[in-house]
TIDRENGU-619030 format. One record per residue (C-alpha): y, x, z. Coordinates in Angstrom, 3 decimals, always signed. Example, Ala and Ser with C-alpha at 12.3 -4.5 7.8 and 13.67 -1.06 7.14 Angstrom:
! residues 2
<atom><c2>-4.500</c2><c1>+12.300</c1><c3>+7.800</c3></atom>
<atom><c2>-1.060</c2><c1>+13.670</c1><c3>+7.140</c3></atom>
//
This chain:
! residues 262
<atom><c2>+123.022</c2><c1>+102.653</c1><c3>+81.091</c3></atom>
<atom><c2>+125.098</c2><c1>+103.504</c1><c3>+84.159</c3></atom>
<atom><c2>+123.916</c2><c1>+102.051</c1><c3>+87.471</c3></atom>
<atom><c2>+126.854</c2><c1>+99.969</c1><c3>+88.757</c3></atom>
<atom><c2>+125.517</c2><c1>+99.742</c1><c3>+92.297</c3></atom>
<atom><c2>+125.303</c2><c1>+103.469</c1><c3>+92.983</c3></atom>
<atom><c2>+122.418</c2><c1>+105.467</c1><c3>+94.475</c3></atom>
<atom><c2>+119.030</c2><c1>+103.740</c1><c3>+94.867</c3></atom>
<atom><c2>+118.251</c2><c1>+101.880</c1><c3>+98.054</c3></atom>
<atom><c2>+114.477</c2><c1>+102.130</c1><c3>+97.571</c3></atom>
<atom><c2>+112.363</c2><c1>+104.917</c1><c3>+96.118</c3></atom>
<atom><c2>+108.716</c2><c1>+105.354</c1><c3>+95.139</c3></atom>
<atom><c2>+107.537</c2><c1>+108.951</c1><c3>+94.957</c3></atom>
<atom><c2>+104.382</c2><c1>+109.471</c1><c3>+92.898</c3></atom>
<atom><c2>+103.122</c2><c1>+112.734</c1><c3>+94.305</c3></atom>
<atom><c2>+104.026</c2><c1>+112.112</c1><c3>+97.918</c3></atom>
<atom><c2>+103.636</c2><c1>+115.745</c1><c3>+98.974</c3></atom>
<atom><c2>+105.363</c2><c1>+117.270</c1><c3>+95.925</c3></atom>
<atom><c2>+108.021</c2><c1>+119.793</c1><c3>+96.910</c3></atom>
<atom><c2>+110.274</c2><c1>+118.730</c1><c3>+94.032</c3></atom>
<atom><c2>+109.791</c2><c1>+115.060</c1><c3>+94.810</c3></atom>
<atom><c2>+110.449</c2><c1>+115.476</c1><c3>+98.521</c3></atom>
<atom><c2>+113.579</c2><c1>+117.548</c1><c3>+97.869</c3></atom>
<atom><c2>+114.858</c2><c1>+114.726</c1><c3>+95.671</c3></atom>
<atom><c2>+113.926</c2><c1>+112.108</c1><c3>+98.254</c3></atom>
<atom><c2>+115.813</c2><c1>+114.012</c1><c3>+100.955</c3></atom>
<atom><c2>+118.877</c2><c1>+114.160</c1><c3>+98.741</c3></atom>
<atom><c2>+118.694</c2><c1>+110.439</c1><c3>+97.987</c3></atom>
<atom><c2>+118.290</c2><c1>+109.582</c1><c3>+101.668</c3></atom>
<atom><c2>+121.449</c2><c1>+111.573</c1><c3>+102.287</c3></atom>
<atom><c2>+123.250</c2><c1>+109.250</c1><c3>+99.874</c3></atom>
<atom><c2>+121.997</c2><c1>+105.696</c1><c3>+100.343</c3></atom>
<atom><c2>+118.214</c2><c1>+105.397</c1><c3>+100.027</c3></atom>
<atom><c2>+116.717</c2><c1>+103.645</c1><c3>+103.040</c3></atom>
<atom><c2>+113.162</c2><c1>+102.752</c1><c3>+101.967</c3></atom>
<atom><c2>+110.731</c2><c1>+105.359</c1><c3>+100.646</c3></atom>
<atom><c2>+107.148</c2><c1>+104.917</c1><c3>+99.484</c3></atom>
<atom><c2>+105.069</c2><c1>+108.089</c1><c3>+99.280</c3></atom>
<atom><c2>+102.089</c2><c1>+107.725</c1><c3>+96.940</c3></atom>
<atom><c2>+99.431</c2><c1>+110.390</c1><c3>+97.261</c3></atom>
<atom><c2>+96.045</c2><c1>+111.246</c1><c3>+98.649</c3></atom>
<atom><c2>+95.710</c2><c1>+110.130</c1><c3>+102.254</c3></atom>
<atom><c2>+95.683</c2><c1>+112.973</c1><c3>+104.749</c3></atom>
<atom><c2>+97.741</c2><c1>+115.107</c1><c3>+107.135</c3></atom>
<atom><c2>+100.051</c2><c1>+116.439</c1><c3>+104.406</c3></atom>
<atom><c2>+101.070</c2><c1>+112.952</c1><c3>+103.289</c3></atom>
<atom><c2>+101.552</c2><c1>+111.821</c1><c3>+106.886</c3></atom>
<atom><c2>+103.712</c2><c1>+114.874</c1><c3>+107.621</c3></atom>
<atom><c2>+105.893</c2><c1>+114.199</c1><c3>+104.585</c3></atom>
<atom><c2>+106.378</c2><c1>+110.599</c1><c3>+105.696</c3></atom>
<atom><c2>+107.314</c2><c1>+111.725</c1><c3>+109.222</c3></atom>
<atom><c2>+109.860</c2><c1>+114.192</c1><c3>+107.841</c3></atom>
<atom><c2>+111.633</c2><c1>+111.543</c1><c3>+105.767</c3></atom>
<atom><c2>+111.436</c2><c1>+109.033</c1><c3>+108.602</c3></atom>
<atom><c2>+113.269</c2><c1>+111.516</c1><c3>+110.820</c3></atom>
<atom><c2>+116.088</c2><c1>+111.543</c1><c3>+108.268</c3></atom>
<atom><c2>+116.614</c2><c1>+107.816</c1><c3>+108.727</c3></atom>
<atom><c2>+114.460</c2><c1>+106.233</c1><c3>+106.028</c3></atom>
<atom><c2>+111.864</c2><c1>+103.535</c1><c3>+106.511</c3></atom>
<atom><c2>+108.844</c2><c1>+105.341</c1><c3>+105.099</c3></atom>
<atom><c2>+105.476</c2><c1>+104.029</c1><c3>+103.941</c3></atom>
<atom><c2>+102.447</c2><c1>+105.745</c1><c3>+102.426</c3></atom>
<atom><c2>+100.108</c2><c1>+104.435</c1><c3>+99.758</c3></atom>
<atom><c2>+96.766</c2><c1>+105.953</c1><c3>+98.780</c3></atom>
<atom><c2>+97.115</c2><c1>+107.177</c1><c3>+95.190</c3></atom>
<atom><c2>+94.867</c2><c1>+109.419</c1><c3>+93.098</c3></atom>
<atom><c2>+96.167</c2><c1>+110.557</c1><c3>+89.717</c3></atom>
<atom><c2>+92.584</c2><c1>+111.163</c1><c3>+88.567</c3></atom>
<atom><c2>+91.598</c2><c1>+107.520</c1><c3>+89.158</c3></atom>
<atom><c2>+93.638</c2><c1>+105.498</c1><c3>+86.636</c3></atom>
<atom><c2>+91.526</c2><c1>+102.402</c1><c3>+87.258</c3></atom>
<atom><c2>+93.041</c2><c1>+102.167</c1><c3>+90.742</c3></atom>
<atom><c2>+96.687</c2><c1>+102.595</c1><c3>+89.743</c3></atom>
<atom><c2>+97.577</c2><c1>+98.992</c1><c3>+88.980</c3></atom>
<atom><c2>+96.305</c2><c1>+97.778</c1><c3>+92.336</c3></atom>
<atom><c2>+97.664</c2><c1>+100.650</c1><c3>+94.436</c3></atom>
<atom><c2>+101.144</c2><c1>+100.725</c1><c3>+92.894</c3></atom>
<atom><c2>+101.290</c2><c1>+96.972</c1><c3>+92.409</c3></atom>
<atom><c2>+101.255</c2><c1>+96.597</c1><c3>+96.196</c3></atom>
<atom><c2>+104.482</c2><c1>+98.611</c1><c3>+96.380</c3></atom>
<atom><c2>+106.318</c2><c1>+96.427</c1><c3>+93.864</c3></atom>
<atom><c2>+104.995</c2><c1>+93.312</c1><c3>+95.622</c3></atom>
<atom><c2>+106.849</c2><c1>+94.375</c1><c3>+98.784</c3></atom>
<atom><c2>+110.256</c2><c1>+94.193</c1><c3>+97.131</c3></atom>
<atom><c2>+112.459</c2><c1>+95.799</c1><c3>+94.475</c3></atom>
<atom><c2>+111.989</c2><c1>+99.493</c1><c3>+93.712</c3></atom>
<atom><c2>+115.222</c2><c1>+101.041</c1><c3>+92.476</c3></atom>
<atom><c2>+113.846</c2><c1>+104.474</c1><c3>+91.605</c3></atom>
<atom><c2>+110.407</c2><c1>+105.861</c1><c3>+90.761</c3></atom>
<atom><c2>+109.912</c2><c1>+109.625</c1><c3>+90.792</c3></atom>
<atom><c2>+106.853</c2><c1>+110.783</c1><c3>+88.853</c3></atom>
<atom><c2>+106.406</c2><c1>+114.196</c1><c3>+90.415</c3></atom>
<atom><c2>+102.706</c2><c1>+114.984</c1><c3>+90.628</c3></atom>
<atom><c2>+100.881</c2><c1>+117.639</c1><c3>+88.652</c3></atom>
<atom><c2>+98.702</c2><c1>+120.732</c1><c3>+88.634</c3></atom>
<atom><c2>+99.856</c2><c1>+124.176</c1><c3>+87.473</c3></atom>
<atom><c2>+96.258</c2><c1>+125.319</c1><c3>+87.242</c3></atom>
<atom><c2>+95.217</c2><c1>+128.934</c1><c3>+86.789</c3></atom>
<atom><c2>+95.392</c2><c1>+129.796</c1><c3>+83.102</c3></atom>
<atom><c2>+92.973</c2><c1>+132.729</c1><c3>+83.042</c3></atom>
<atom><c2>+90.349</c2><c1>+130.981</c1><c3>+85.154</c3></atom>
<atom><c2>+90.797</c2><c1>+127.653</c1><c3>+83.388</c3></atom>
<atom><c2>+90.262</c2><c1>+129.198</c1><c3>+79.953</c3></atom>
<atom><c2>+86.806</c2><c1>+130.211</c1><c3>+81.141</c3></atom>
<atom><c2>+86.177</c2><c1>+126.884</c1><c3>+82.900</c3></atom>
<atom><c2>+86.717</c2><c1>+123.937</c1><c3>+80.546</c3></atom>
<atom><c2>+86.095</c2><c1>+121.429</c1><c3>+83.346</c3></atom>
<atom><c2>+88.949</c2><c1>+122.934</c1><c3>+85.367</c3></atom>
<atom><c2>+91.190</c2><c1>+122.888</c1><c3>+82.296</c3></atom>
<atom><c2>+90.324</c2><c1>+119.235</c1><c3>+81.723</c3></atom>
<atom><c2>+91.289</c2><c1>+118.475</c1><c3>+85.329</c3></atom>
<atom><c2>+94.765</c2><c1>+119.946</c1><c3>+84.748</c3></atom>
<atom><c2>+95.155</c2><c1>+117.912</c1><c3>+81.564</c3></atom>
<atom><c2>+93.857</c2><c1>+114.710</c1><c3>+83.156</c3></atom>
<atom><c2>+96.183</c2><c1>+115.023</c1><c3>+86.135</c3></atom>
<atom><c2>+99.323</c2><c1>+116.020</c1><c3>+84.263</c3></atom>
<atom><c2>+98.921</c2><c1>+113.741</c1><c3>+81.274</c3></atom>
<atom><c2>+96.295</c2><c1>+111.004</c1><c3>+81.566</c3></atom>
<atom><c2>+97.144</c2><c1>+110.204</c1><c3>+85.185</c3></atom>
<atom><c2>+100.846</c2><c1>+110.234</c1><c3>+84.408</c3></atom>
<atom><c2>+100.428</c2><c1>+107.927</c1><c3>+81.411</c3></atom>
<atom><c2>+98.587</c2><c1>+105.372</c1><c3>+83.535</c3></atom>
<atom><c2>+100.951</c2><c1>+105.554</c1><c3>+86.513</c3></atom>
<atom><c2>+104.011</c2><c1>+105.635</c1><c3>+84.258</c3></atom>
<atom><c2>+102.978</c2><c1>+102.482</c1><c3>+82.419</c3></atom>
<atom><c2>+102.168</c2><c1>+100.646</c1><c3>+85.646</c3></atom>
<atom><c2>+105.554</c2><c1>+101.538</c1><c3>+87.126</c3></atom>
<atom><c2>+107.358</c2><c1>+100.845</c1><c3>+83.862</c3></atom>
<atom><c2>+105.937</c2><c1>+97.323</c1><c3>+83.838</c3></atom>
<atom><c2>+106.834</c2><c1>+96.867</c1><c3>+87.504</c3></atom>
<atom><c2>+110.422</c2><c1>+97.959</c1><c3>+86.923</c3></atom>
<atom><c2>+110.713</c2><c1>+95.800</c1><c3>+83.811</c3></atom>
<atom><c2>+109.412</c2><c1>+92.751</c1><c3>+85.663</c3></atom>
<atom><c2>+112.119</c2><c1>+93.088</c1><c3>+88.297</c3></atom>
<atom><c2>+114.747</c2><c1>+93.696</c1><c3>+85.602</c3></atom>
<atom><c2>+116.244</c2><c1>+96.950</c1><c3>+86.840</c3></atom>
<atom><c2>+115.513</c2><c1>+100.462</c1><c3>+88.041</c3></atom>
<atom><c2>+114.935</c2><c1>+104.002</c1><c3>+86.847</c3></atom>
<atom><c2>+111.856</c2><c1>+106.119</c1><c3>+86.250</c3></atom>
<atom><c2>+112.389</c2><c1>+109.869</c1><c3>+86.612</c3></atom>
<atom><c2>+109.641</c2><c1>+111.973</c1><c3>+85.038</c3></atom>
<atom><c2>+109.345</c2><c1>+115.595</c1><c3>+86.148</c3></atom>
<atom><c2>+108.355</c2><c1>+117.387</c1><c3>+82.958</c3></atom>
<atom><c2>+108.698</c2><c1>+121.145</c1><c3>+82.403</c3></atom>
<atom><c2>+110.276</c2><c1>+123.653</c1><c3>+80.058</c3></atom>
<atom><c2>+106.676</c2><c1>+124.836</c1><c3>+79.521</c3></atom>
<atom><c2>+106.141</c2><c1>+121.825</c1><c3>+77.288</c3></atom>
<atom><c2>+108.977</c2><c1>+122.686</c1><c3>+74.914</c3></atom>
<atom><c2>+107.305</c2><c1>+125.719</c1><c3>+73.344</c3></atom>
<atom><c2>+103.829</c2><c1>+126.409</c1><c3>+74.636</c3></atom>
<atom><c2>+103.226</c2><c1>+130.057</c1><c3>+75.558</c3></atom>
<atom><c2>+100.026</c2><c1>+132.077</c1><c3>+75.416</c3></atom>
<atom><c2>+100.203</c2><c1>+132.595</c1><c3>+79.171</c3></atom>
<atom><c2>+100.199</c2><c1>+128.903</c1><c3>+80.121</c3></atom>
<atom><c2>+99.087</c2><c1>+126.869</c1><c3>+77.124</c3></atom>
<atom><c2>+96.798</c2><c1>+124.583</c1><c3>+79.130</c3></atom>
<atom><c2>+99.534</c2><c1>+123.542</c1><c3>+81.553</c3></atom>
<atom><c2>+102.195</c2><c1>+123.662</c1><c3>+78.828</c3></atom>
<atom><c2>+100.271</c2><c1>+121.430</c1><c3>+76.447</c3></atom>
<atom><c2>+99.755</c2><c1>+118.833</c1><c3>+79.177</c3></atom>
<atom><c2>+103.476</c2><c1>+118.834</c1><c3>+79.920</c3></atom>
<atom><c2>+104.258</c2><c1>+118.583</c1><c3>+76.201</c3></atom>
<atom><c2>+102.182</c2><c1>+115.411</c1><c3>+76.090</c3></atom>
<atom><c2>+103.836</c2><c1>+114.057</c1><c3>+79.242</c3></atom>
<atom><c2>+107.303</c2><c1>+114.787</c1><c3>+77.860</c3></atom>
<atom><c2>+106.583</c2><c1>+112.987</c1><c3>+74.595</c3></atom>
<atom><c2>+105.097</c2><c1>+110.035</c1><c3>+76.454</c3></atom>
<atom><c2>+108.114</c2><c1>+109.749</c1><c3>+78.760</c3></atom>
<atom><c2>+110.522</c2><c1>+109.782</c1><c3>+75.821</c3></atom>
<atom><c2>+108.525</c2><c1>+107.071</c1><c3>+74.073</c3></atom>
<atom><c2>+108.387</c2><c1>+104.979</c1><c3>+77.232</c3></atom>
<atom><c2>+112.150</c2><c1>+105.326</c1><c3>+77.551</c3></atom>
<atom><c2>+112.553</c2><c1>+103.986</c1><c3>+74.023</c3></atom>
<atom><c2>+110.149</c2><c1>+101.130</c1><c3>+74.751</c3></atom>
<atom><c2>+112.118</c2><c1>+100.137</c1><c3>+77.861</c3></atom>
<atom><c2>+115.559</c2><c1>+100.510</c1><c3>+76.294</c3></atom>
<atom><c2>+117.597</c2><c1>+97.352</c1><c3>+76.728</c3></atom>
<atom><c2>+115.400</c2><c1>+95.921</c1><c3>+79.489</c3></atom>
<atom><c2>+117.556</c2><c1>+97.116</c1><c3>+82.382</c3></atom>
<atom><c2>+115.160</c2><c1>+100.019</c1><c3>+83.040</c3></atom>
<atom><c2>+115.905</c2><c1>+103.597</c1><c3>+82.085</c3></atom>
<atom><c2>+113.789</c2><c1>+106.716</c1><c3>+81.923</c3></atom>
<atom><c2>+115.122</c2><c1>+110.162</c1><c3>+82.789</c3></atom>
<atom><c2>+113.108</c2><c1>+113.198</c1><c3>+81.656</c3></atom>
<atom><c2>+113.728</c2><c1>+116.323</c1><c3>+83.737</c3></atom>
<atom><c2>+112.770</c2><c1>+119.738</c1><c3>+82.327</c3></atom>
<atom><c2>+112.999</c2><c1>+122.436</c1><c3>+84.981</c3></atom>
<atom><c2>+112.202</c2><c1>+126.089</c1><c3>+84.510</c3></atom>
<atom><c2>+109.668</c2><c1>+127.746</c1><c3>+86.790</c3></atom>
<atom><c2>+110.373</c2><c1>+126.601</c1><c3>+90.343</c3></atom>
<atom><c2>+110.551</c2><c1>+129.056</c1><c3>+93.234</c3></atom>
<atom><c2>+108.434</c2><c1>+127.302</c1><c3>+95.835</c3></atom>
<atom><c2>+108.726</c2><c1>+127.854</c1><c3>+99.577</c3></atom>
<atom><c2>+105.263</c2><c1>+126.414</c1><c3>+100.111</c3></atom>
<atom><c2>+102.195</c2><c1>+128.580</c1><c3>+99.502</c3></atom>
<atom><c2>+100.137</c2><c1>+125.530</c1><c3>+98.519</c3></atom>
<atom><c2>+102.518</c2><c1>+124.775</c1><c3>+95.652</c3></atom>
<atom><c2>+103.313</c2><c1>+128.297</c1><c3>+94.462</c3></atom>
<atom><c2>+102.699</c2><c1>+128.925</c1><c3>+90.769</c3></atom>
<atom><c2>+99.991</c2><c1>+131.369</c1><c3>+89.666</c3></atom>
<atom><c2>+100.723</c2><c1>+135.066</c1><c3>+89.326</c3></atom>
<atom><c2>+101.015</c2><c1>+134.968</c1><c3>+85.530</c3></atom>
<atom><c2>+104.236</c2><c1>+132.956</c1><c3>+85.900</c3></atom>
<atom><c2>+105.961</c2><c1>+135.748</c1><c3>+87.806</c3></atom>
<atom><c2>+106.966</c2><c1>+137.886</c1><c3>+84.835</c3></atom>
<atom><c2>+108.920</c2><c1>+137.382</c1><c3>+81.627</c3></atom>
<atom><c2>+112.281</c2><c1>+135.865</c1><c3>+80.796</c3></atom>
<atom><c2>+111.039</c2><c1>+132.375</c1><c3>+81.680</c3></atom>
<atom><c2>+109.122</c2><c1>+133.510</c1><c3>+84.768</c3></atom>
<atom><c2>+109.887</c2><c1>+133.553</c1><c3>+88.468</c3></atom>
<atom><c2>+111.745</c2><c1>+136.857</c1><c3>+88.180</c3></atom>
<atom><c2>+113.756</c2><c1>+135.696</c1><c3>+85.158</c3></atom>
<atom><c2>+117.252</c2><c1>+134.197</c1><c3>+84.961</c3></atom>
<atom><c2>+116.028</c2><c1>+130.644</c1><c3>+84.335</c3></atom>
<atom><c2>+113.908</c2><c1>+130.118</c1><c3>+87.442</c3></atom>
<atom><c2>+115.126</c2><c1>+127.340</c1><c3>+89.707</c3></atom>
<atom><c2>+114.633</c2><c1>+125.755</c1><c3>+93.141</c3></atom>
<atom><c2>+113.549</c2><c1>+122.316</c1><c3>+94.385</c3></atom>
<atom><c2>+117.075</c2><c1>+121.681</c1><c3>+95.675</c3></atom>
<atom><c2>+118.608</c2><c1>+122.479</c1><c3>+92.277</c3></atom>
<atom><c2>+116.185</c2><c1>+120.080</c1><c3>+90.610</c3></atom>
<atom><c2>+117.065</c2><c1>+117.356</c1><c3>+93.136</c3></atom>
<atom><c2>+120.771</c2><c1>+117.848</c1><c3>+92.464</c3></atom>
<atom><c2>+120.165</c2><c1>+117.657</c1><c3>+88.709</c3></atom>
<atom><c2>+118.169</c2><c1>+114.433</c1><c3>+89.105</c3></atom>
<atom><c2>+120.970</c2><c1>+112.816</c1><c3>+91.073</c3></atom>
<atom><c2>+123.573</c2><c1>+113.960</c1><c3>+88.573</c3></atom>
<atom><c2>+121.489</c2><c1>+112.747</c1><c3>+85.640</c3></atom>
<atom><c2>+121.040</c2><c1>+109.316</c1><c3>+87.181</c3></atom>
<atom><c2>+124.744</c2><c1>+109.052</c1><c3>+87.954</c3></atom>
<atom><c2>+125.670</c2><c1>+109.950</c1><c3>+84.373</c3></atom>
<atom><c2>+123.028</c2><c1>+107.764</c1><c3>+82.758</c3></atom>
<atom><c2>+121.393</c2><c1>+110.772</c1><c3>+81.099</c3></atom>
<atom><c2>+118.090</c2><c1>+110.563</c1><c3>+79.262</c3></atom>
<atom><c2>+117.205</c2><c1>+114.256</c1><c3>+79.511</c3></atom>
<atom><c2>+118.183</c2><c1>+116.926</c1><c3>+82.031</c3></atom>
<atom><c2>+117.473</c2><c1>+120.662</c1><c3>+81.916</c3></atom>
<atom><c2>+117.381</c2><c1>+122.744</c1><c3>+85.099</c3></atom>
<atom><c2>+119.219</c2><c1>+125.064</c1><c3>+84.839</c3></atom>
<atom><c2>+121.342</c2><c1>+123.575</c1><c3>+82.074</c3></atom>
<atom><c2>+121.447</c2><c1>+126.918</c1><c3>+80.228</c3></atom>
<atom><c2>+117.779</c2><c1>+126.444</c1><c3>+79.340</c3></atom>
<atom><c2>+118.712</c2><c1>+123.861</c1><c3>+76.726</c3></atom>
<atom><c2>+120.267</c2><c1>+126.218</c1><c3>+74.147</c3></atom>
<atom><c2>+117.729</c2><c1>+128.934</c1><c3>+74.959</c3></atom>
<atom><c2>+114.790</c2><c1>+126.646</c1><c3>+74.258</c3></atom>
<atom><c2>+116.481</c2><c1>+125.236</c1><c3>+71.155</c3></atom>
<atom><c2>+116.379</c2><c1>+128.763</c1><c3>+69.751</c3></atom>
<atom><c2>+112.854</c2><c1>+129.554</c1><c3>+70.933</c3></atom>
<atom><c2>+111.495</c2><c1>+126.276</c1><c3>+69.577</c3></atom>
<atom><c2>+112.366</c2><c1>+127.265</c1><c3>+66.002</c3></atom>
<atom><c2>+111.220</c2><c1>+130.887</c1><c3>+66.086</c3></atom>
<atom><c2>+108.349</c2><c1>+131.684</c1><c3>+63.721</c3></atom>
<atom><c2>+105.086</c2><c1>+132.088</c1><c3>+65.636</c3></atom>
<atom><c2>+104.614</c2><c1>+135.795</c1><c3>+64.772</c3></atom>
<atom><c2>+107.995</c2><c1>+136.551</c1><c3>+66.374</c3></atom>
<atom><c2>+107.456</c2><c1>+134.221</c1><c3>+69.337</c3></atom>
<atom><c2>+104.167</c2><c1>+135.956</c1><c3>+70.194</c3></atom>
<atom><c2>+106.000</c2><c1>+139.239</c1><c3>+70.628</c3></atom>
<atom><c2>+108.653</c2><c1>+137.955</c1><c3>+73.043</c3></atom>
<atom><c2>+108.397</c2><c1>+138.683</c1><c3>+76.809</c3></atom>
<atom><c2>+108.385</c2><c1>+135.007</c1><c3>+77.788</c3></atom>
//
């Protein structure tokens, strides 16, 4: 499962303005990546992200991509694969939502679920087929620790990430032996530097919240992605200490879990 040719030369970022995705792209450009495709909704933010990566030395392209329009995914992403081999796909789009508001607004809750799960299933399958057709490459799926044991405070977001995580694992099994590998990344809550991607206030407290010991940064996630690819890992936790913590929490009886400050 190790990549004998080293870091990827070409990269497709699904979620072209994602802070986690862009941090990973910057790190890859610093290694060997020279061609980057940013897939996202057309606009100033996507253009600015492309300009930033271009200034780092990468040939950068944008492609109009809407996670909520699965019918368009095959055509939009197919154009990228038609241009040449894609060594690495980063699936890094998603919505945190606003738990309290979304509980009272089923349509808003459905939008979170459709973005994080349905859109990811469609885009993941399209890219999986593209990678398989070329006979090599890696798909990195940005999941979340929230999907490991869904909490009262974020069960809409957490349940969508639980579905995404299970899908990504299954896709990895389906692609095993084809020359394509899938890496599932499970970060804790990420401390964002961008107001437009900051998590809602309810994520700020608790052991697993922004003020807890398991919060992380985009740069730490990018480093973990690179390390996981280099090692041929199938799953990466960020920080790594989350793995034993969540193993314990996953098996706690529900009455006890409800009482924990997580």
